[in-house]
C-alpha positions as CSV (number, residue, x, y, z in Angstrom):
1,M,25.8,9.7,2.0
2,T,27.0,9.4,-1.7
3,T,25.0,7.7,-4.4
4,G,27.4,4.8,-4.3
5,R,27.3,4.3,-0.6
6,L,23.5,4.7,-0.6
7,A,23.2,2.0,-3.3
8,R,25.6,-0.4,-1.5
9,A,23.7,0.1,1.8
10,A,20.5,-0.6,-0.1
11,G,22.1,-3.8,-1.5
12,I,23.0,-5.1,2.0
13,I,19.6,-4.2,3.4
14,A,18.0,-5.8,0.3
15,L,19.7,-9.1,1.0
16,L,18.7,-9.2,4.6
17,L,15.1,-8.0,4.1
18,V,14.6,-10.4,1.3
19,A,15.8,-13.2,3.6
20,S,13.4,-11.8,6.3
21,R,10.4,-11.6,4.1
22,L,11.1,-15.0,2.6
23,L,11.4,-16.5,6.1
24,G,8.1,-14.7,6.9
25,L,6.5,-16.5,4.0
26,V,8.1,-19.8,5.1
27,R,6.6,-19.1,8.5
28,E,3.1,-18.8,7.0
29,M,3.7,-21.9,4.9
30,V,4.7,-23.9,7.9
31,L,1.7,-22.6,9.7
32,A,-0.5,-23.5,6.8
33,G,1.0,-27.0,6.5
34,A,0.5,-27.7,10.2
35,Y,-3.0,-26.1,10.8
36,G,-4.4,-24.8,7.5
37,T,-6.9,-22.0,7.7
38,T,-8.6,-22.8,11.0
39,G,-9.9,-21.1,14.1
40,E,-6.6,-22.0,15.9
41,T,-4.6,-20.1,13.3
42,D,-7.0,-17.2,13.5
43,A,-6.4,-16.9,17.3
44,F,-2.6,-17.0,16.8
45,I,-2.5,-14.5,14.0
46,S,-4.8,-12.1,15.8
47,S,-2.6,-12.3,18.9
48,L,0.6,-11.9,16.9
49,V,-0.7,-8.8,15.2
50,I,-1.2,-7.1,18.5
51,V,2.4,-7.8,19.7
52,N,3.9,-6.9,16.3
53,S,1.7,-3.7,16.1
54,L,3.0,-2.5,19.5
55,A,6.6,-3.1,18.3
56,A,6.0,-1.4,14.9
57,I,4.6,1.7,16.6
58,L,7.7,2.1,18.7
59,L,10.1,1.3,15.8
60,F,8.4,3.8,13.5
61,T,8.3,6.5,16.1
62,L,11.9,6.1,17.2
63,V,13.4,5.9,13.7
64,T,11.2,8.7,12.4
65,A,11.6,11.2,15.3
66,V,15.0,10.3,16.6
67,I,17.2,10.3,13.4
68,P,16.3,13.9,12.4
69,A,16.7,15.1,16.0
70,F,20.1,13.3,16.3
71,Q,21.3,14.9,13.0
72,R,20.2,18.4,14.2
73,E,21.6,18.0,17.7
74,S,24.9,16.7,16.3
75,A,25.2,19.7,13.9
76,E,24.3,22.3,16.5
77,S,25.9,20.9,19.8
78,G,28.2,18.0,18.8
79,D,28.1,14.3,18.8
80,H,28.4,14.0,22.6
81,S,25.2,16.0,23.2
82,A,23.4,14.1,20.4
83,W,24.2,10.8,22.1
84,R,23.1,12.0,25.5
85,L,19.8,12.9,23.8
86,L,19.5,9.4,22.3
87,W,20.3,7.7,25.6
88,A,17.6,9.8,27.4
89,V,15.0,8.8,24.8
90,A,16.1,5.1,25.1
91,A,15.9,5.2,28.9
92,W,12.3,6.5,29.0
93,S,11.2,4.2,26.2
94,A,12.6,1.1,28.0
95,L,10.7,2.0,31.2
96,G,7.5,2.3,29.2
97,L,8.1,-1.1,27.5
98,V,8.3,-2.9,30.8
99,I,5.1,-1.4,32.0
100,L,3.3,-2.2,28.7
101,S,4.5,-5.8,28.7
102,A,3.3,-6.3,32.2
103,A,-0.1,-4.9,31.3
104,V,-0.4,-7.4,28.4
105,A,0.5,-10.3,30.7
106,L,-2.0,-9.3,33.4
107,F,-5.0,-8.4,31.2
108,P,-4.9,-10.4,28.0
109,E,-8.6,-11.3,28.2
110,L,-9.5,-7.6,27.4
111,V,-7.5,-7.8,24.2
112,G,-8.9,-11.3,23.3
113,R,-12.5,-10.1,23.7
114,A,-11.8,-7.0,21.6
115,V,-10.4,-8.9,18.6
116,F,-13.0,-11.8,18.8
117,V,-16.2,-9.9,19.5
118,T,-18.6,-12.6,18.3
119,K,-16.5,-15.7,19.2
120,P,-15.9,-16.1,23.0
121,E,-14.0,-19.4,22.6
122,R,-11.5,-17.9,20.2
123,A,-11.2,-14.9,22.5
124,A,-10.1,-17.2,25.3
125,E,-7.5,-18.9,23.0
126,A,-6.1,-15.5,21.9
127,A,-5.8,-14.5,25.6
128,D,-3.8,-17.6,26.5
129,L,-1.5,-16.9,23.5
130,L,-1.1,-13.3,24.4
131,R,0.0,-14.1,28.0
132,I,2.8,-16.3,26.6
133,M,3.8,-13.6,24.1
134,A,3.9,-10.7,26.6
135,P,7.7,-10.7,27.1
136,A,8.1,-10.3,23.4
137,V,6.6,-6.8,23.7
138,T,9.6,-5.7,25.7
139,L,12.1,-7.7,23.7
140,Q,10.9,-6.3,20.4
141,G,10.7,-2.8,21.8
142,L,14.3,-3.0,23.0
143,S,15.2,-4.2,19.5
144,A,13.5,-1.2,18.0
145,L,15.6,1.1,20.3
146,A,18.8,-0.5,19.1
147,T,17.6,-0.2,15.5
148,A,17.1,3.6,15.9
149,L,20.4,4.1,17.6
150,L,22.3,2.1,15.0
151,Q,20.5,3.7,12.0
152,A,21.2,7.2,13.4
153,R,24.9,6.4,12.9
154,G,24.5,4.8,9.5
155,R,24.6,1.2,10.6
156,F,21.9,-0.6,8.7
157,A,22.9,-4.3,8.4
158,A,22.2,-5.5,11.9
159,P,18.8,-3.7,12.2
160,A,17.8,-5.1,8.8
161,A,18.5,-8.6,10.2
162,V,15.9,-8.4,13.1
163,G,13.1,-9.7,10.9
164,V,15.2,-12.8,10.1
165,A,15.7,-13.4,13.8
166,L,12.0,-13.1,14.7
167,N,10.8,-15.4,11.9
168,L,13.5,-18.0,12.7
169,G,12.2,-18.1,16.3
170,I,8.6,-18.7,15.2
171,I,9.6,-21.3,12.5
172,A,11.7,-23.2,15.0
173,G,8.9,-23.3,17.5
174,L,6.4,-24.6,14.8
175,L,8.9,-27.3,13.6
176,I,9.7,-28.5,17.1
177,G,6.2,-28.8,18.5
178,A,3.4,-28.0,16.0
179,R,2.3,-31.6,15.9
180,T,2.7,-32.5,19.6
181,I,2.4,-29.3,21.7
182,G,-0.1,-27.3,19.6
183,I,-0.4,-23.7,18.5
184,E,1.1,-22.5,21.9
185,V,4.5,-23.5,20.6
186,A,4.3,-20.8,18.0
187,A,3.7,-18.2,20.7
188,W,6.8,-19.3,22.5
189,G,8.6,-19.0,19.2
190,V,7.6,-15.3,19.1
191,V,9.4,-14.8,22.5
192,A,12.5,-16.7,21.3
193,G,12.5,-14.5,18.1
194,G,12.3,-11.3,20.1
195,L,15.4,-12.4,22.1
196,L,17.2,-13.3,18.9
197,Q,16.5,-9.8,17.6
198,L,18.5,-8.3,20.5
199,V,21.3,-10.8,20.1
200,V,21.7,-10.0,16.4
201,Q,22.2,-6.2,17.1
202,A,24.2,-6.6,20.3
203,P,27.8,-6.6,18.7
204,Q,27.3,-3.4,16.7
205,F,25.4,-1.7,19.5
206,L,28.1,-2.4,22.0
207,R,30.8,-1.1,19.7
208,L,28.8,2.1,19.0
209,R,28.2,2.6,22.7
210,A,31.9,2.4,23.3
211,E,32.6,4.9,20.6
212,A,29.9,7.4,21.8
213,R,31.3,7.6,25.3
214,A,27.9,8.7,26.6
215,R,26.2,7.1,29.6
216,P,22.6,6.3,29.9
217,T,20.5,9.1,31.3
218,F,16.9,10.2,31.9
219,R,17.7,13.9,31.3
220,H,18.6,16.2,28.4
221,P,17.6,19.8,27.5
222,R,16.1,18.8,24.2
223,L,14.3,15.7,25.5
224,A,10.9,17.6,25.7
225,V,11.3,18.8,22.1
226,V,11.9,15.3,20.8
227,G,9.0,14.1,22.8
228,A,6.7,16.7,21.3
229,L,7.9,15.7,17.8
230,A,7.4,12.0,18.6
231,V,3.7,12.4,19.7
232,P,2.2,13.0,16.2
233,V,4.6,10.4,14.7
234,A,3.4,7.8,17.3
235,A,-0.2,8.8,16.6
236,A,0.4,8.4,12.8
237,S,2.0,5.0,13.4
238,F,-0.9,4.0,15.7
239,L,-3.3,5.0,13.0
240,Q,-1.4,2.8,10.5
241,Q,-1.6,-0.2,12.9
242,I,-5.3,0.4,13.5
243,N,-6.1,-1.0,10.0
244,N,-4.0,-4.1,10.7
245,I,-6.1,-4.7,13.9
246,T,-9.5,-3.7,12.5
247,D,-9.0,-6.0,9.5
248,K,-8.5,-8.9,11.9
249,I,-11.6,-7.8,14.0
250,F,-13.7,-7.7,10.9
251,A,-12.4,-11.0,9.5
252,N,-12.9,-12.7,12.8
253,T,-16.7,-12.2,12.4
254,L,-16.6,-14.4,9.3
255,D,-16.2,-18.2,9.2
256,D,-13.2,-19.8,10.9
257,G,-10.1,-19.6,8.8
258,R,-11.0,-16.4,6.9
259,T,-8.7,-14.3,9.1
260,T,-5.8,-16.7,8.4
261,A,-6.6,-16.6,4.6
262,L,-6.5,-12.8,4.7
263,A,-3.2,-12.8,6.6
264,F,-1.6,-15.3,4.3
265,A,-2.6,-13.2,1.3
266,N,-1.3,-10.0,3.0
267,T,2.0,-11.8,3.6
268,L,2.4,-12.6,-0.1
269,G,1.4,-9.0,-1.0
270,Q,4.0,-7.6,1.4
271,V,7.0,-9.6,-0.1
272,P,7.7,-6.9,-2.7
273,R,7.5,-4.1,-0.2
274,A,10.1,-5.6,2.1
275,A,12.4,-7.0,-0.6
276,L,12.5,-3.9,-2.8
277,L,11.0,-0.8,-1.1
278,L,12.5,-0.8,2.3
279,P,16.1,-1.5,1.2
280,L,16.2,1.8,-0.8
281,V,14.1,4.1,1.3
282,T,15.7,3.1,4.6
283,P,19.2,4.5,3.9
284,L,17.6,7.3,1.9
285,F,15.8,8.7,4.9
286,P,18.9,9.9,6.9
287,A,20.2,11.4,3.6
288,L,17.0,13.3,3.0
289,A,16.9,14.5,6.6
290,R,20.5,15.9,6.2
291,M,19.7,17.6,2.9
292,L,16.6,19.3,4.4
293,A,18.5,20.3,7.6
294,E,21.1,22.0,5.4
295,G,18.4,23.8,3.4
296,R,19.0,21.8,0.2
297,R,15.4,21.4,-0.8
298,G,16.1,21.2,-4.5
299,D,18.4,18.2,-4.0
300,A,15.8,16.6,-1.8
301,A,13.0,17.1,-4.4
302,L,15.3,15.6,-7.1
303,A,16.1,12.6,-4.9
304,V,12.4,11.9,-4.2
305,Q,11.6,12.2,-8.0
306,R,14.4,9.8,-9.0
307,V,13.6,7.2,-6.3
308,A,9.9,7.3,-7.2
309,G,10.8,6.5,-10.8
310,V,13.0,3.5,-9.8
311,L,10.4,2.2,-7.4
312,G,7.7,2.5,-10.0
313,L,9.8,0.6,-12.5
314,V,9.6,-2.4,-10.1
315,A,6.3,-1.9,-8.4
316,V,4.1,-1.5,-11.5
317,P,4.9,-4.9,-13.1
318,L,4.8,-6.7,-9.7
319,S,1.3,-5.3,-9.1
320,A,0.3,-6.5,-12.6
321,W,1.7,-9.9,-12.0
322,I,-0.1,-10.5,-8.7
323,V,-3.4,-9.2,-10.1
324,L,-3.1,-11.5,-13.1
325,F,-2.2,-14.7,-11.2
326,P,-3.6,-14.5,-7.6
327,Q,-5.0,-18.0,-7.5
328,E,-2.0,-19.6,-9.1
329,I,0.4,-18.0,-6.7
330,A,-1.7,-19.0,-3.7
331,Q,-2.0,-22.6,-5.0
332,L,1.8,-22.9,-5.6
333,V,2.9,-21.4,-2.3
334,F,0.5,-22.7,0.3
335,R,-0.5,-26.1,-1.2
336,D,1.7,-27.5,-3.9
337,F,5.1,-26.4,-2.4
338,V,4.2,-27.3,1.2
339,G,2.9,-30.6,0.0
340,L,6.4,-31.5,-1.2
341,F,7.5,-31.9,2.4
342,G,4.5,-33.8,3.8
343,E,0.8,-33.6,3.9
344,S,-0.4,-30.0,3.9
345,Q,-3.5,-29.0,5.8
346,C,-4.1,-26.2,3.3
347,D,-6.4,-27.8,0.8
348,A,-7.9,-26.5,-2.5
349,D,-10.5,-24.4,-0.5
350,C,-7.7,-22.9,1.6
351,A,-5.8,-21.8,-1.5
352,E,-8.9,-20.3,-3.1
353,Q,-9.6,-18.3,0.1
354,V,-6.1,-16.9,0.0
355,G,-6.2,-16.1,-3.7
356,R,-9.4,-14.0,-3.4
357,P,-7.9,-11.2,-1.2
358,L,-4.5,-11.6,-2.9
359,L,-6.0,-10.2,-6.1
360,F,-6.7,-6.9,-4.4
361,Y,-3.5,-6.8,-2.4
362,G,-1.8,-7.0,-5.8
363,F,-3.3,-3.6,-6.7
364,A,-2.0,-2.3,-3.3
365,V,1.7,-3.1,-4.1
366,W,2.2,-0.1,-6.4
367,G,0.3,2.3,-4.1
368,G,2.1,1.1,-1.1
369,F,5.5,1.8,-2.7
370,M,4.5,5.4,-3.5
371,A,2.8,6.1,-0.1
372,F,5.7,4.8,1.9
373,L,8.1,7.0,-0.1
374,A,6.0,10.1,0.3
375,N,5.5,9.6,4.1
376,R,9.2,9.0,4.6
377,A,10.0,12.2,2.7
378,L,7.5,14.1,4.9
379,A,9.0,12.6,8.0
380,A,12.5,13.6,6.9
381,A,11.3,17.1,6.6
382,E,9.8,16.8,10.1
383,R,6.3,17.4,8.7
384,T,4.9,14.9,11.2
385,R,1.5,16.7,11.4
386,E,1.0,16.0,7.7
387,V,2.1,12.4,8.1
388,M,-0.5,11.9,10.8
389,L,-3.3,13.7,8.8
390,A,-2.6,11.6,5.6
391,T,-2.6,8.4,7.7
392,G,-5.8,9.4,9.4
393,V,-7.5,9.8,5.9
394,V,-6.3,6.3,5.0
395,V,-7.6,4.8,8.3
396,V,-11.0,6.4,8.0
397,A,-11.3,5.4,4.3
398,T,-10.3,1.8,5.0
399,I,-12.7,1.3,7.9
400,A,-15.6,2.9,6.0
401,L,-14.9,0.7,3.0
402,D,-14.5,-2.4,5.3
403,F,-18.1,-1.9,6.4
404,A,-19.3,-1.5,2.8
405,L,-17.4,-4.4,1.2
406,I,-17.1,-7.2,3.8
407,G,-20.7,-8.3,3.2
408,P,-20.6,-8.9,-0.5
409,L,-16.9,-9.9,-0.8
410,E,-16.0,-11.2,2.7
411,Q,-12.2,-11.2,3.3
412,A,-11.6,-10.1,-0.3
413,G,-13.6,-7.0,0.5
414,L,-11.2,-6.1,3.3
415,A,-8.3,-6.4,0.9
416,L,-10.1,-4.2,-1.7
417,A,-10.8,-1.6,1.0
418,S,-7.0,-1.5,1.8
419,A,-6.1,-1.0,-1.8
420,V,-8.5,1.8,-2.4
421,A,-7.6,3.6,0.8
422,I,-3.9,3.3,0.0
423,A,-4.4,5.0,-3.4
424,I,-6.3,7.9,-1.6
425,G,-3.4,8.2,0.9
426,V,-0.8,8.5,-2.0
427,V,-2.7,11.5,-3.4
428,V,-3.0,13.2,0.0
429,S,0.7,12.6,0.9
430,L,2.0,13.8,-2.4
431,L,0.0,17.0,-2.2
432,Y,1.4,17.7,1.3
433,L,4.9,16.9,0.1
434,R,4.5,19.3,-2.9
435,R,3.8,22.1,-0.5
436,H,7.1,21.6,1.3
437,L,9.3,20.6,-1.7
438,T,8.3,23.1,-4.3
439,G,10.8,21.6,-6.7
440,L,8.8,18.4,-6.8
441,S,6.8,18.1,-10.0
442,L,3.7,16.0,-9.5
443,R,2.9,16.2,-13.2
444,A,6.3,14.8,-14.1
445,L,5.8,12.1,-11.5
446,A,2.4,11.2,-12.9
447,L,3.7,11.0,-16.5
448,S,6.6,8.8,-15.4
449,Q,4.4,6.4,-13.6
450,G,1.9,6.5,-16.5
451,R,4.5,5.4,-19.0
452,L,5.4,2.4,-16.7
453,V,1.7,1.5,-16.5
454,V,1.5,1.4,-20.3
455,A,4.6,-0.8,-20.5
456,A,3.1,-3.2,-17.9
457,A,-0.2,-3.4,-19.8
458,L,1.7,-4.5,-22.9
459,G,3.3,-7.3,-20.7
460,V,-0.1,-8.3,-19.4
461,G,-1.3,-8.5,-23.0
462,A,1.5,-10.9,-23.9
463,A,0.7,-13.2,-20.9
464,L,-3.0,-13.3,-21.8
465,A,-2.2,-14.1,-25.4
466,L,-0.3,-17.2,-24.2
467,G,-3.2,-18.3,-22.0
468,P,-4.8,-20.8,-24.5
469,V,-1.4,-22.4,-25.1
470,F,-0.3,-22.5,-21.5
471,P,-3.4,-22.6,-19.3
472,T,-3.0,-22.3,-15.6
473,D,-6.6,-22.2,-14.3
474,G,-7.2,-25.4,-12.2
475,R,-3.7,-26.7,-12.9
476,V,-1.5,-28.1,-10.1
477,G,2.1,-29.2,-9.7
478,S,4.6,-29.1,-12.6
479,E,1.9,-28.2,-15.1
480,L,1.1,-25.1,-13.2
481,V,4.7,-24.2,-12.7
482,V,5.5,-24.4,-16.4
483,G,2.4,-22.5,-17.5
484,L,2.9,-19.7,-15.0
485,G,6.7,-19.5,-15.6
486,V,6.3,-19.2,-19.4
487,K,3.6,-16.5,-19.2
488,S,5.5,-14.6,-16.5
489,L,8.7,-14.7,-18.5
490,A,7.0,-13.5,-21.7
491,A,5.3,-10.7,-19.8
492,G,8.6,-9.6,-18.2
493,L,10.5,-9.5,-21.5
494,V,7.8,-7.5,-23.2
495,Y,7.7,-5.1,-20.2
496,L,11.5,-4.7,-20.3
497,L,11.5,-3.9,-24.1
498,A,8.6,-1.5,-23.6
499,T,10.4,0.4,-20.9
500,R,13.4,0.9,-23.1
501,V,11.2,2.9,-25.4
502,L,8.7,4.4,-23.0
503,A,10.7,4.9,-19.8
504,P,14.5,5.0,-20.6
505,V,15.3,7.5,-17.8
506,E,13.9,5.2,-15.1
507,L,15.6,2.3,-16.6
508,R,19.0,4.1,-16.6
509,E,18.5,5.2,-13.0
510,A,17.9,1.6,-12.0
511,A,20.9,0.3,-13.9
512,S,23.1,3.0,-12.4
513,G,22.0,1.9,-8.9
514,I,22.7,-1.8,-9.6
515,R,26.2,-0.9,-10.9
516,A,26.9,1.2,-7.8
517,M,25.9,-1.7,-5.5
518,V,28.4,-4.1,-7.1
519,R,31.2,-1.7,-7.8
520,R,34.2,-1.6,-5.5
521,R,36.1,1.6,-5.1
């Protein structure tokens, strides 16, 4: 894939993923407006994270293991054999999904008691919601299969739209019956969203199936090889999802509503990741896999270095902005804006409880960008063992820090634990990556990111200097919007000017990518 095609694919994905993440934020806003931070929302969010975690494990495993295997099989034995391999993987995965979905429907109480250890009444609520959501496990899993098959052939638009479909289903359910039916309507919305995910991908999938001329099968000579590669990838993905689940388990031991506040803060913190990180790294992954399969390690190292610079150019100021204004952002999103459309159940205490963990999730934005890039590069090189080990380090560090920090900081301590563990994971992943890509200079990477940090610090200084003139603490409505907007604009301008002096290479790379996205050949 050329730089221009890569940038244009990133642009298409960016639009869809921005829409998906914004709808995810709208989903949380509707949930906050209807229920606030309550025990009911804790039960729904804890149930939803179980379903989404199962789907995420399958999606990560399929995309990470199948795309390199498809590229290698296509190069060695031709497209027909490669497609037979993908169909065999898909057939076994679909069978496993049906079994898993049935297990969730039959034994939801076991999961409910696991996530609400100290609250039996909430465990019963979570079990009822999980029983409703059980079909979504199969639906989202089949959507993950379609995503892997489409991405293997360079189709990224439809897979990027699945998040839009899921969020639309949940939002529709909440708008239709939140006031009359109750929280159960959100669970039915999850099922509707899973069905929409399949509908969105169906046209491209059917065209690709016709082009491939390969029938579904359970057998292929390389199936066992792909399965062996998929096991450590699935284990790494499972380890990644453990932290999502354990965070909910820990938060569920606190007062009602704290789990919801943590989830709302995490959603805000994840907006930059989906809107800016995934669009570039998703189409980059098959390109890296191809470079490494062809032995072009120097090119792969250069690609990682350049992408890291562009990601840092965006991630560093976003981290600084969230860390500087966590309470203001939470107030605007979950109280003031929702209040424009009717009475919001998210009051001042709700906004404060969201803002506390959001501060630390702000620190995690930058680390999350770098960690994701390093892990994707390792996966493209089929270094799945290193991916699993690095993820294991993050999981262990997070849980250990959760125990230490939840007491003094409550849900904010869980967010701080995630931020610190992500930073540790970045270091471990980059060290592993340096072993495989000898042309990758960690010193140059650190200097590049350091220059961006200095530029962001200058922007923060500009915002703080305007604090007495445009105060935002305790402000609401238009007064808060004006103050936050002026300080953010000033900080952004100072940062941009500083990067022209301190990080001109990264600025040029970003500008080149933007031009490539809009240029028509």
